C-alpha positions, -999 to +999 in steps of 0.1 A: -162-042-134-140-068-141-141-096-174-117-125-150-113-144-184-092-116-198-072-110-166-041-135-157-023-109-130-037-085-107-011-062-090-019-050-056-016-020-033-005-038+004-016-008+025-052+012+022-059-016-007-058-053+009-050-041+044-066-014+061-050+024+063-060+029+095-029+012+110-004+034+094-023+066+093-026+059+135+015+058+135+021+082+113-002+111+120-004+108+157+016+083+175+050+096+160+041+133+163+036+130+194+065+114+203+084+137+184+071+164+202+083+149+232+115+140+228+124+177+213+100+195+241+077+210+212+045+211+206+024+188+183+018+216+156+059+224+157+066+183+156+040+181+130+056+206+109+092+196+113+083+164+102+060+172+070+060+203+061+099+202+043+114+185+011+110+149+012+118+124-012+089+096-019+119+074-015+130+087+021+093+090+028+082+055+023+117+046+045+119+037+082+161+039+080+152+075+070+131+084+096+149+067+125+178+091+115+157+118+113+143+116+148+162+093+164+131+070+177+130+038+177+102+034+146+101+002+146+092-002+183+061+023+175+051-002+148+052-030+172+032-009+201+004-007+167+002-043+156-031-050+168-044-023+147-027-044+113-064-063+097-074-070+061-100-051+050-134-067+044-134-101+020-096-088+007-087-127+019-116-141-001-108-121-033-072-136-031-081-176-026-109-170-053-082-161-077-055-184-063-085-213-074-089-196-107-054-199-115-044-159-110-012-151-104-016-122-072+009-100-068+021-073-045+031-039-051+039-016-020+058+010-017+059+002+022+101-007+036+105-045+038+107-038+074+074-025+077+061-054+053+075-085+077+058-067+108+027-068+089+032-105+078+036-116+115-001-107+117-016-115+078+005-143+069+001-126+036+036-141+022+013-177+024-016-164+003+002-140-023+023-152-050+053-126-047+058-096-029+076-063-045+087-029-027+098+002-039+133-005-024+137-039-042+136-012-079+147+019-053+118+037-066+085+043-059+055+035-076+052+072-083+076+068-105+081+052-133+112+037-131+092+011-106+070-003-134+098-005-157+117-025-132+091-043-118+074-055-159+114-069-164+111-086-130+076-101-133+067-100-171+027-093-170+014-089-196+002-049-196-036-052-209-041-086-191-034-076-155-056-058-131-039-031-111-059-018-076-046+006-053-057+039-026-033+062-041-047+086-071-008+093-081+000+059-084-030+047-103-020+077-128+019+068-134+005+033-139-018+046-166+007+062-182+034+034-178+000+011-201-019-006-175-054-009-189-072-024-160-070+000-130-090+003-099-093+028-067-106+021-033-134+037-020-126+038+018-085+032+028-090+037+059-120+022+079-119+053+108-126+078+081-153+085+052-147+075+018-127+094-003-143+113-028-148+099-066-117+101-087-116+095-127-113+057-118-129+028-114-137+027-077-148-004-055-157-003-015-159-039-011-137-068-029-174-086-031-179-057-061-152-075-076-157-116-068-150-139-095-176-157-077-191-167-048 
């Protein structure tokens, strides 16, 4: 599925790719709506509608600062409450280790806010395993926006033909393909608490062991 001699760089998404999306799903789909409902004295259903059923930019959607201003709640503290749910997806660390052994560069490109990365890094020590990390805020655009990719390439100087990009977000993969990345992989089960996603037009993996360079 991956011809490693032709790959110099692997760009990983973080949430749902390297890390289990269950942490984020629990926070945004359960904890935040319940706390917002309680704070406003409204039903969970109404809280959900006020939070998510209205126009919002992709950039704001991933911003802790935006959500704290909008809800008047301590979103950082909520992240800390669920820190026990932060975990690697199966064999993610092992793949990163193998890439380092082979001299293949490992990069994280994430829409997550830098504050969220720092919280997750306390548990995962990702910054010790990965060569570098880029957040959407670094480029003032999310990965669904071609501007992100142009700005990332100007910084990282990766070869479009010799770079593998792995993400669980199909819209992001579509944008990466439009930008010109040739080697793309989707994730079949970003959230360990939920069933596999439906098959897509992208090649996909359920476990990183499927693409190990070697055992």
